[in-house]
Backbone as a ProteinNet text record, in pm:
[ID]
protein_1_A
[PRIMARY]
MEEDGTTLLRKPPPSRCRRDAFDPVRLLPTTTFHLFPGSKFKGKQKSGSSCYDVMVDIKHVNLNDSSLCGYLHINGLTEEYPELTTFFEAEIVGPDYSFVTRKWEADAKTDKEHWTLFKPFEHMADTFAQEKFKYDYRDPDNSVIFMRWKEHFLVPDHRVEGISGASFAGFYYICYNKLTGEIDGYYYHRTSEKFQKLTLTHAQERPSFGSYELR
[TERTIARY]
84.9	-3	87.8	57.1	144.7	63.8	136.7	77.5	12.9	33.6	-9.3	-102	-193	-264	-378.9	-442.3	-549.7	-522.6	-596.6	-573.7	-698.8	-701.5	-812.5	-780.3	-877.6	-855.1	-896.8	-820	-848.8	-853.8	-948.3	-952.6	-843.6	-785.7	-672.8	-719.2	-627.7	-658.3	-684	-759.4	-776.2	-638.6	-619.8	-498.7	-484.1	-358.1	-334.8	-322.2	-367.4	-361.6	-337	-221	-186	-265	-326	-412.7	-346.9	-376.2	-331.4	-456.6	-471.1	-589.4	-609.3	-509	-515.5	-528.9	-542.6	-545.6	-650.4	-777	-878.3	-867	-797.9	-772.5	-621	-547.9	-405.7	-360.6	-255.9	-194.1	-100.1	-128.8	-40.6	84.9	197.5	319.9	300.9	244.1	199.2	279.1	393	463.8	609.2	667.6	812.3	845.6	894.4	932.1	813.2	818.9	707.6	599.2	612	510.1	409.3	293.6	190.6	52	-57.1	-188	-211.2	-255	-279.5	-161.7	-50.4	68.1	49.5	97.6	85.1	224	243.4	359.6	318	390.5	358	482.8	461.6	572.6	533.7	620	602.2	633.3	570.4	607.3	643.9	766.3	818.9	804.5	753.3	741.7	781.9	907.8	958.6	968.9	911.1	915.5	798.3	709.6	591.6	614.6	548.4	564.3	428.5	387.3	258.3	271.9	172.7	165.5	103.3	167.4	127	115.5	12.1	-2.5	-32.4	32.6	15.3	-40.1	-153.9	-219.4	-211.2	-136.5	-116.4	-235.1	-303.6	-428.5	-404.9	-313.8	-298.1	-155.4	-95	44	41.4	89.9	100.1	239.3	328.6	466.2	486.3	388.2	392.1	384.7	309	289.2	372.5	457.7	544.6	463.1	354.2	260.7	211.1	163.1	82.8	-9.5	-98.4	-187.3	-225	-284.8	-331.1	-377.8	-383	-434.2	-324.2	-313.1	-225.6	-304.1	-285.6	-355.8	-261.2	-301.1	-216.8	-298.4	-246.9	-321.3	-263.7	-358.4	-320	-279.3	-296.6	-257.2	-333.1	-470.4	-555.4	-655	-711.7	-816.6	-945.9	-976.6	-1100.8	-1103.1	-986.3	-971.9	-865.9	-889.3	-782.4	-723.1	-804.4	-759.4	-792.8	-684.6	-699.3	-660.9	-736.9	-703.3	-711.8	-608.2	-605.1	-569.6	-623	-594.8	-468.5	-370.1	-248.2	-216.6	-148.9	-93.9	54.9	129.6	274.9	324.6	434.2	510.2	642.4	674.6	791.2	896.6	1009.3	1116.2	1178.6	1175.7	1219.5	1187.2	1125.9	1104.6	1008.6	910.8	807.2	826.4	897.2	913.7	1059.2	1107.1	1243.3	1250.3	1372.4	1387.1	1348	1326.8	1292.8	1136.9	1088.8	940.9	866.4	910.5	852.6	704.1	658.8	523.2	508.3	390.2	368.9	459.7	501	583.7	724.1	772.5	905.7	993	1102.6	1195.1	1319.2	1422.1	1538.7	1610.3	1619.6	1688.7	1615.3	1484.8	1402.8	1430.4	1423.8	1449.3	1582	1685.3	1820.2	1831.9	1773.9	1772.7	1710.7	1604.2	1535.7	1593.4	1616	1672.6	1803.4	1887	2020.1	2012.4	1896.7	1879.6	1886.3	1868.4	1872.9	2012.7	2082.5	2218.7	2237	2141.9	2161.2	2155.9	2110.4	2099.8	2227.7	2316.1	2427.5	2517.1	2541.1	2625.7	2559.8	2429	2356.6	2332.8	2373.9	2341.3	2381.1	2488.3	2538.7	2489.8	2415.3	2372.9	2222.3	2146.6	2006	1917.9	1955.5	1870.7	1904.1	2001.9	2040	1930.6	1898.7	1786	1804	1923.3	1946.3	1966.2	1967.3	1985.6	1870.5	1893.8	1787.4	1822.5	1723	1741.7	1650.6	1706.2	1627.4	1620.9	1507.6	1488.2	1493.2	1476.4	1475.9	1617	1713.3	1853.6	1884.6	1938.6	1975.5	2070.8	2153.3	2249.8	2181.8	2052.9	1984.3	1897.3	1932.4	1858.3	1739.4	1719.5	1613.6	1524	1407.2	1309.5	1281.9	1293.6	1258.9	1121.6	1044.7	905.3	865	760.2	692.7	549.7	503.2	366.7	289.6	180.2	92.9	-45.7	-75.9	-208.2	-303.9	-430.8	-526.6	-650	-703.1	-827.4	-845	-936.5	-970	-1066.9	-1046.4	-1133.2	-1203.9	-1332.9	-1415.4	-1485.2	-1476.6	-1552.8	-1451.3	-1444.3	-1354.9	-1399.8	-1528	-1581.3	-1524.1	-1463.8	-1402.4	-1291.3	-1302.6	-1209.8	-1096.2	-1097.7	-989.2	-1005.9	-898.8	-896.7	-809.3	-868.6	-794	-682.4	-557.7	-443.7	-378.3	-422.5	-360.3	-368.9	-276.8	-273.3	-210.8	-253.5	-186.8	-173.7	-133.9	-113.9	20.7	113.4	241.9	247.9	375.1	394	517.1	530.3	644.5	750.6	873.4	991.1	1012.4	1018.1	1019.5	1140.6	1198.7	1301.4	1265.1	1237.5	1192.1	1312.3	1350.8	1457	1398.4	1432.7	1380	1420.4	1533.2	1583	1519.4	1501.9	1454	1305.9	1244.9	1109.4	1086.8	1193.9	1177.7	1159.5	1082.3	1055	1094.8	1167.7	1197.5	1142.6	1087.4	1035.5	1042.9	1027.5	1030.6	916.9	839.2	726	777.2	716.8	753.5	627.8	620.5	527.7	587.4	578.1	648.5	631.8	517.3	491	501.2	540.7	540.7	677.6	680	807.6	888.3	1013.5	1097.4	1138.9	1152.9	1206.8	1134.9	999.6	924.9	946.1	993.6	1044.7	939.1	924.5	840.1	927	899.7	978.9	882	887.7	793.8	863.9	802.2	854.6	738	770.3	667.2	595.7	467.8	390.9	303.6	304	210.1	270.2	245.3	294.9	221.4	290.9	235.3	121.6	6.7	-102.9	-67.8	-144.3	-108.3	-171	-238.8	-306.8	-252.5	-267.3	-222.5	-329.2	-299.2	-390.8	-423.3	-548.8	-589.9	-655.9	-638.1	-710.9	-807	-940	-1044.2	-1089.8	-1107.2	-1152.3	-1289.2
-117.8	1.5	122.6	220.5	338.9	467.4	573.6	704.1	774.4	732.1	803.5	724.1	794	738.2	647.6	591.3	494.7	369.5	266.9	140.6	58.6	-23.7	-116.5	-235.1	-277.7	-384.8	-515.9	-622.8	-747.2	-847.5	-947.9	-1058.2	-1155.3	-1216.9	-1302.8	-1436.6	-1509.6	-1646.6	-1734.9	-1848.8	-1942.4	-1992.6	-2004.4	-2055.9	-2202.1	-2244.1	-2382.5	-2462.4	-2582.2	-2668.4	-2807.3	-2860.8	-2996.1	-3097.2	-3195.2	-3286.4	-3419.8	-3483.8	-3621.6	-3711.3	-3792.8	-3870.1	-3970.8	-4008.1	-4109.7	-4055.2	-3923.5	-3856.2	-3748.1	-3771.9	-3674.5	-3555.1	-3578.2	-3470.2	-3470.3	-3368.9	-3371.1	-3231.4	-3236.2	-3110	-3055.7	-2939.9	-2880.9	-2829.4	-2827.1	-2763.4	-2611.8	-2554.2	-2418.1	-2316.4	-2357.2	-2264.9	-2262.2	-2145.4	-2124.7	-2012.1	-2050.5	-1950.9	-1862.4	-1735.9	-1644.7	-1636.6	-1716.1	-1718	-1829.2	-1794.3	-1893.8	-1822.5	-1895.6	-1832.8	-1764.4	-1639.5	-1562.3	-1476.1	-1495.8	-1409.3	-1271.7	-1176.2	-1032.9	-965.9	-868.4	-790.9	-642.4	-555.3	-415.8	-333.8	-214.7	-129.2	-6.7	34	160.2	140.1	229.3	241.8	386.6	407.4	539.5	571.5	689.6	734.9	883.6	909.8	1045.2	1090.2	1203.5	1253	1201.9	1125.9	1078.2	937.6	908.2	775.5	729.5	607.9	555.3	424.4	412.8	292.9	177.4	59.2	-55.8	-180.7	-260.2	-389.1	-497.2	-608	-721.9	-834.8	-894.9	-1001.7	-1123.5	-1229.2	-1347.3	-1440.6	-1480.4	-1564.8	-1704.2	-1734.3	-1869.6	-1885.2	-1996.9	-2029	-2171.1	-2188.4	-2319.3	-2334.1	-2391.3	-2403.3	-2500.4	-2597.7	-2684.7	-2609.6	-2503.5	-2424.7	-2292.8	-2277.3	-2155.4	-2032.4	-2035.3	-1922.1	-1890.8	-1769.5	-1728.1	-1611.6	-1578.1	-1467.1	-1397.9	-1280.7	-1209.5	-1069.2	-987.2	-847.1	-752.7	-640	-536.4	-412.5	-359.6	-245.5	-127.6	-13	107.8	225.7	308.7	425	552.1	647.8	787.1	808.3	713.9	725.3	831.9	834.4	932.7	987.5	1104.9	1158.7	1084.6	1036.2	968.7	832.3	764.6	633.9	642.8	695.2	705.8	570	466.8	330.9	243.8	194.9	113	-32.3	-125.2	-267.3	-334	-406.3	-478.8	-621.7	-710.1	-851.3	-869.1	-947.6	-972.4	-1120.6	-1164.3	-1296.1	-1289.1	-1385.5	-1383.6	-1499.9	-1473.6	-1575.7	-1589.7	-1704.5	-1726.3	-1780.9	-1711.4	-1752.6	-1889.7	-1985	-2118.6	-2218.4	-2334.3	-2435.6	-2395.6	-2306.5	-2267.4	-2133.8	-2044.5	-1908.7	-1866	-1806	-1758.3	-1608.8	-1555.9	-1413.5	-1326.3	-1386.1	-1312.9	-1298.8	-1176.1	-1157.4	-1185.3	-1125.1	-1148.1	-1103	-1013.8	-960.3	-835.9	-775.3	-655.9	-540	-544	-437.2	-432.7	-542.3	-551.5	-631.6	-573	-652.5	-691.9	-752.4	-801	-688.5	-574.2	-461	-415.3	-409.9	-373.2	-473.7	-605.5	-711.1	-679.4	-668.7	-649.8	-526.4	-415.4	-290.1	-310.3	-386.2	-406	-516.2	-629.5	-738.3	-701.2	-631.9	-590.8	-493.8	-435.1	-348.8	-436	-564.5	-652.7	-710.5	-692	-730.6	-884.2	-971.5	-1116.2	-1159.6	-1071.4	-1105.2	-1072.9	-989.6	-932.5	-1042	-1150.5	-1250.8	-1324.7	-1301.5	-1367.3	-1276.6	-1150.5	-1049.6	-1082.1	-1153.6	-1184.8	-1316.9	-1392.8	-1527.4	-1550	-1465.2	-1489	-1510.4	-1442.7	-1444.9	-1569	-1644.8	-1764.3	-1875.3	-1939.5	-2028.7	-2143.9	-2188.2	-2304.4	-2258.7	-2128	-2082.5	-2114.2	-2172.6	-2205.7	-2151.5	-2100.3	-2057.8	-2141.9	-2202.9	-2289.9	-2231.1	-2165.1	-2104.7	-2205.1	-2330.9	-2437.9	-2472.9	-2430.9	-2461.1	-2389	-2466.4	-2406.4	-2289.5	-2288.5	-2179.5	-2049.6	-2058	-1940.7	-1884.8	-1772	-1717.2	-1630.4	-1609.1	-1519.4	-1589.7	-1540.1	-1584	-1462.7	-1478.9	-1371.3	-1397.8	-1290.8	-1306.4	-1182.7	-1202	-1088.8	-1086.6	-968.1	-952.5	-867.5	-928.3	-859.5	-835.9	-700.6	-667.1	-686.3	-732.4	-757.7	-667.2	-647.7	-567.4	-516.5	-415.7	-346.5	-435.3	-431.2	-504.5	-399.6	-407.8	-520.8	-519.2	-407.9	-397.9	-410.2	-532.8	-556.9	-491.8	-437.7	-374.9	-233.1	-174.1	-42.9	-47.4	30	20.3	122.3	217.5	313.1	406.2	451.9	544.2	662.9	784	902.6	922.8	933.1	951.1	828.1	710.7	581.1	484.6	395.6	293.1	162.4	47.6	-73.6	-158.3	-94.2	-165.2	-236.8	-202.1	-262.2	-380.7	-401.5	-511.8	-478.1	-562.4	-543.9	-651.9	-614.1	-708.7	-720.4	-840.5	-870.3	-957.2	-923.2	-1005.4	-1026.9	-1150.6	-1185.4	-1260.5	-1212.3	-1277.3	-1380.5	-1508.1	-1617.5	-1615.7	-1552.6	-1551.6	-1441.9	-1320.7	-1202	-1180.8	-1232.5	-1203.9	-1069	-1008.2	-875.4	-890.9	-797.5	-790.1	-657.4	-657.5	-540.5	-555.7	-446.2	-453.7	-321.3	-327.9	-210.9	-222.5	-117.7	-116.7	-77.2	-146.4	-111.3	-97.3	13.4	26	127.7	103.8	176.6	326	370.1	516.4	576.7	492.6	536.5	587.9	656.4	692.5	568.1	567	447.9	423	290.7	247.5	294.2	289.8	314.2	198.4	225.3	122.3	78.2	-54.1	-117.9	-182.5	-154.9	-211.8	-266.2	-402.8	-462.2	-552.2	-568	-658.2	-751.5	-870.2	-966.3	-915	-932	-870.3	-959.4	-1092	-1183.3	-1318	-1374.2	-1511.6	-1613.4	-1722.3	-1831.9	-1901.8	-1924.5	-1997.8	-2143.3	-2212.4	-2351	-2452.5	-2407.4	-2508.5	-2487.4	-2596.9	-2588	-2545.1	-2548.2	-2511.1	-2637.3	-2674.2	-2795.5	-2769.1	-2864.5	-2861.3	-2969.7	-2944.9	-3043.9	-3072.5	-3197.2	-3238.2	-3302.3
4.1	0.2	-1	-80.8	-82.2	-94.4	-105.8	-74	-188	-316.7	-431.7	-523.9	-595.1	-709.4	-670.1	-768.1	-745.9	-834	-803.1	-880.3	-887.5	-991.7	-1004.4	-914.6	-829	-737.6	-800.7	-780.3	-830.7	-719.6	-736.6	-643.9	-670	-564.2	-583.4	-641.4	-709.1	-753.4	-638.8	-650.7	-542.7	-498.1	-362.3	-306.5	-347.5	-383.4	-417.4	-286	-286.7	-169	-215.7	-182.7	-220.5	-137.3	-205.8	-134.7	-119.6	-3.9	23.3	23.5	-84	-100	7.3	82.9	183.3	322.9	338.4	467.2	469.1	507.1	499.4	596	707.4	801	830.6	810.9	832.3	884.1	959.5	1008	904.8	852.6	751.7	819.5	741.7	796.6	787.7	894.6	888.1	969.9	1029	1111.5	1076.7	1077.1	1072	1167.9	1285.1	1387	1425.8	1384	1415.1	1310.1	1204.7	1101.6	1122.6	1173.7	1200	1197.7	1176.3	1180.6	1315	1312.2	1428	1474.2	1408.7	1442.8	1395.2	1473.2	1445.8	1442.4	1359.7	1348.3	1349.4	1420.8	1429.4	1401.9	1338.9	1310.3	1226.5	1134.7	1060.4	913.5	835.2	694.6	674.9	614.5	592.2	442.8	412.3	274.8	273.2	226.2	233.5	380.7	414	547.6	633.5	571.8	642.3	696.7	812	874.7	919.3	890.8	924.2	1011.2	1103.5	1187.4	1101.4	1114	1038.2	1128.2	1105.5	1173.1	1067.1	1077.3	982.3	1066.9	1019.8	1083.6	995	1029.4	945.4	973	865.9	877.7	837.6	743.1	694.3	642.1	674.9	631.1	570.9	453.4	388.8	331.1	409.2	363.6	248.3	236.3	121.8	-5.2	-11.6	-128.8	-125.7	-23.8	-14.9	-13.2	60.6	59	198.8	217.2	334.9	300.3	378	348.7	482.6	470.4	589.8	555.1	657.8	640.9	679.9	602	635	668.1	790.9	839.8	844.7	789.9	793	834.3	924.6	976.5	922.8	892.2	858.7	715.8	625.3	490.5	414.7	438	370.7	476.7	447.4	535.4	520	399	370	439.6	441.2	505.7	602.1	726.4	823.4	872.9	856.3	887.1	766.6	697.2	578.3	600.8	558.7	570.2	429.6	395.2	267.6	298.6	203.5	207.5	116.2	163.9	84.8	80.8	-25.8	-31.4	-54.1	4.1	-5.8	-87.2	-161.2	-224.8	-148.5	-91.1	-18.6	-111.8	-121.1	-212.3	-165.8	-252.4	-215.6	-325.9	-295.2	-398.8	-510.2	-474.8	-570.9	-638	-571.5	-619.8	-611.6	-718.8	-725.2	-688.9	-685.5	-657	-772.8	-891.9	-1012.9	-1014.4	-1016.3	-1003.7	-1129	-1242.3	-1374.9	-1380.4	-1302.5	-1306.6	-1225.4	-1214.7	-1142.8	-1182	-1308.4	-1365.8	-1308.4	-1254.4	-1197.8	-1297.6	-1335.8	-1423.2	-1342.2	-1403.4	-1335	-1262.4	-1325.3	-1264.8	-1135.1	-1144.5	-1026.5	-916.5	-947	-844.4	-778.2	-859.2	-796	-712.8	-761	-681.4	-542.9	-536.7	-409.5	-319.2	-379.2	-298.4	-239.6	-307.1	-251.8	-144.3	-115.3	3.9	133.1	119.6	240.8	244.8	361.5	372.3	352.7	402.7	385.4	240.4	149.2	5.5	-68	-14.4	-91.7	-162.2	-99.4	-156.6	-273.8	-286.6	-400.6	-517.9	-508.7	-601.5	-749.5	-761.6	-899.1	-951.3	-869.2	-915.8	-905.2	-835.3	-806.3	-930.1	-1041.2	-1164.6	-1249.9	-1215.2	-1293	-1276.5	-1389.5	-1387.1	-1290.3	-1268.5	-1178.5	-1030.7	-1003.5	-871.1	-780.6	-662.5	-567.9	-428.3	-359.7	-221.3	-138.4	-33.2	56.4	192.5	223.9	356.3	468.6	437	544	584.8	511.2	541.7	673.9	778.1	907	896.3	785.3	766.5	716.8	674.5	621.2	730.9	790.6	897.9	858.6	726.4	686.2	580.1	566.4	462	378.9	243.9	152.2	98.3	80.5	28.5	-59.1	-131.9	-191.8	-139.6	-90.9	-41	-142.6	-195.4	-291.8	-232.2	-217.5	-165.2	-285.5	-255.8	-359.4	-356.5	-240.1	-230.4	-91.7	-85.1	37.8	122.2	251.7	345.9	437	458.4	423.4	283.7	213.6	88.3	-33.8	-84.2	-195.6	-325.9	-322.8	-445.6	-467.8	-365.1	-382.9	-484.9	-590.1	-697.6	-697.2	-610.8	-601	-481.9	-431.2	-314.5	-348.7	-332.8	-363.2	-258.9	-311	-220.9	-176.9	-223.8	-184.3	-302.6	-304.1	-403.4	-354.9	-400.1	-368.2	-486.6	-597.8	-725.1	-728.6	-641.4	-636.8	-539.1	-487.6	-389.9	-306.2	-204.5	-110.6	-135.2	-139.1	-121.6	29.6	75	221.3	262	376	434.9	586.3	615.7	757.6	825.6	941.6	1017.7	1113.6	1089.6	1165.5	1314.5	1345.7	1481.6	1565.4	1507.1	1587	1568.4	1456.4	1428.1	1364.3	1319.5	1254.7	1102.7	1052.1	910.3	854.5	748	671.6	527.9	479	340.9	266.3	134.8	49.5	-48.2	-53.8	-149.1	-287.9	-388.1	-527.5	-611.6	-681.7	-797.7	-890.5	-1020.3	-1124.5	-1105	-1070.3	-1061.8	-919.1	-825.7	-683.4	-641.7	-528.2	-470.7	-441.3	-474.5	-457.6	-314.1	-283.8	-157.9	-32.8	-34.4	82.2	178.4	299	383.6	486.2	500.2	598.8	703.8	835.5	943.6	1048.2	1074.8	1167.7	1263.2	1384.9	1481.9	1529.5	1572.1	1612.1	1737.8	1745.8	1854.7	1935.7	1908.1	1975.6	1999.2	2116.3	2143.2	2060.1	2030.5	1951.7	2023	1957.8	2026.5	2050.9	2131.4	2167.1	2073.5	1969	1877.7	1739.6	1657.6	1516.5	1422.8	1295.8	1193.1	1113.1	1106.2	1034.2	903.6	808.5	684.3	687.9	670.5	670.2	527.8	493.4	363.4	374
[MASK]
+++++++++++++++++++++++++++++++++++++++++++++++++++++++++++++++++++++++++++++++++++++++++++++++++++++++++++++++++++++++++++++++++++++++++++++++++++++++++++++++++++++++++++++++++++++++++++++++++++++++++++++++++++++++

């Protein structure tokens, strides 16, 4: 979500869910450190000299599909909507998604400009775009998870097609630290101010129950 312009809102595609024909009720691999259903992160988004309060509410995590989704709440972005909430889906860089975006008006140069803002990425800057390059966030030697967060529509009314003074046509490049629970991100859209920074910290203890998929 960013400070300028308007955008046409689109509903997200249905989430993929791999099925096990022999197991009608199963526990999904839904947690990675601070990433689990019900987890919350709080912090700020900086755009120029402006700074906005942000809260992210994780609703679903499916590590089998390298994905998660949730709500992003931001305060003070516009006078008409002092509190904005959007639904977003995440692509976790790993077995299913590479560092190369290939959509949302981001090219290889854009990817490199943004990923290299994260220090843990620096040693991959010259190889990340190679077809055979793979990043495994499950490797114990990798202390961070890289993601892209794409906002899809306004909550609760997904029919709203545009907001004066705000836009979420772009997406966030995300770096999540598995050890500290901190999240850094940068918003990108071709016509927006560059390198709007998102900084979040984990804000809620893990619940005592898992997340189940019922068939």
